[in-house]
Wavefront OBJ file of the C-alpha trace (Angstrom):
o trace
v 227.436 176.023 108.122
v 227.773 179.562 109.365
v 224.448 180.877 110.623
v 224.052 184.924 110.704
v 221.302 187.331 112.036
v 219.469 186.959 108.428
v 219.465 183.065 108.280
v 218.286 182.805 111.766
v 215.466 185.516 111.754
v 214.331 183.849 108.488
v 214.432 180.478 110.214
v 212.530 181.745 113.059
v 209.893 183.410 111.077
v 209.243 180.129 108.772
v 208.894 178.000 111.890
v 206.530 180.661 113.718
v 204.169 180.729 110.710
v 201.277 178.530 109.592
v 202.826 176.408 106.554
v 205.158 179.400 105.819
v 202.335 181.529 105.348
v 203.045 184.701 107.290
v 200.123 187.267 108.714
v 199.644 189.007 112.074
v 201.424 187.239 114.870
v 197.997 187.013 116.785
v 196.354 185.277 113.788
v 199.252 183.333 112.614
v 199.770 181.788 115.955
v 196.151 181.165 116.575
v 195.513 179.416 113.495
v 198.801 177.271 113.891
v 197.551 176.629 117.661
v 194.148 175.394 116.022
v 195.437 173.390 113.346
v 198.020 171.690 115.474
v 195.226 170.856 117.881
v 193.107 169.202 115.018
v 196.287 167.391 113.650
v 197.054 165.887 117.054
v 193.416 164.877 117.740
v 193.493 163.380 114.246
v 196.736 161.568 115.174
v 195.278 160.220 118.487
v 191.876 158.935 116.449
v 193.955 157.141 113.968
v 195.945 155.386 116.784
v 192.668 154.308 118.094
v 191.559 152.947 114.698
v 194.629 151.160 113.981
v 194.299 149.535 117.301
v 190.619 149.009 116.864
v 191.209 146.963 113.392
v 194.292 144.888 114.864
v 191.862 143.836 117.938
v 188.933 143.055 115.628
v 186.752 145.649 116.898
v 182.983 146.283 115.585
v 182.912 147.465 112.239
v 180.502 150.394 112.933
v 182.656 151.866 115.547
v 186.109 151.731 113.304
v 184.203 153.341 110.531
v 182.856 155.999 113.040
v 186.389 156.376 114.070
v 187.626 156.432 110.822
v 184.894 159.226 109.560
v 186.420 161.677 112.645
v 190.098 161.317 111.436
v 188.992 162.140 107.851
v 186.993 165.075 109.302
v 189.535 166.415 111.564
v 192.312 166.332 108.978
v 189.651 168.099 106.108
v 189.293 170.888 108.951
v 193.031 171.153 109.181
v 193.212 171.529 105.419
v 190.675 174.259 105.078
v 192.122 175.951 108.001
v 195.492 176.555 106.102
v 193.998 177.180 103.166
v 191.612 179.730 104.887
v 194.900 181.348 106.599
v 196.437 181.774 103.092
v 193.400 183.224 101.644
v 193.362 185.777 104.326
v 197.054 186.480 103.419
v 196.398 186.912 99.944
v 193.045 188.972 100.062
v 193.592 191.458 103.066
v 192.787 195.054 101.234
v 193.606 198.029 102.843
v 191.174 200.772 101.924
v 192.006 204.253 101.065
v 191.881 205.355 104.751
v 194.272 203.100 105.663
v 192.159 200.534 107.686
v 192.048 197.005 106.886
v 188.897 195.511 105.672
v 189.323 192.519 108.314
v 185.152 191.808 108.361
v 185.005 190.972 104.695
v 188.045 188.702 104.983
v 186.408 187.247 108.268
v 183.057 186.555 106.326
v 184.835 184.925 103.318
v 186.998 182.887 105.830
v 183.652 181.808 107.677
v 181.868 181.114 104.310
v 184.577 178.858 103.111
v 184.925 177.330 106.356
v 181.147 176.032 105.995
v 181.719 174.161 102.950
v 184.032 171.990 105.454
l 1 2 3 4 5 6 7 8 9 10 11 12 13 14 15 16 17 18 19 20 21 22 23 24 25 26 27 28 29 30 31 32 33 34 35 36 37 38 39 40 41 42 43 44 45 46 47 48 49 50 51 52 53 54 55 56 57 58 59 60 61 62 63 64 65 66 67 68 69 70 71 72 73 74 75 76 77 78 79 80 81 82 83 84 85 86 87 88 89 90 91 92 93 94 95 96 97 98 99 100 101 102 103 104 105 106 107 108 109 110 111 112 113 114
């Protein structure tokens, strides 16, 4: 397989975006970092749930940890969706200014449903 500059740039861009969703580098890297942190936290919590079940831990403790895993995964999913919404809904006004505030408000409202 021969890699040219275009395919390398495309691979780099795909690797450094949130689920292939491009936005400004600052927002994309911040969203990606937050999402990865949530998923890694959920991964650790799931490992703890598995260990607890294998060792016959108290039912309440297992369910509490399982709820935390579920919440972390849901939150990561909502973050990914909100990033996609920002990409699709950012609107440049007549003066060329990005109406970022309305997009942030929309994101905040959407994430409050989580």
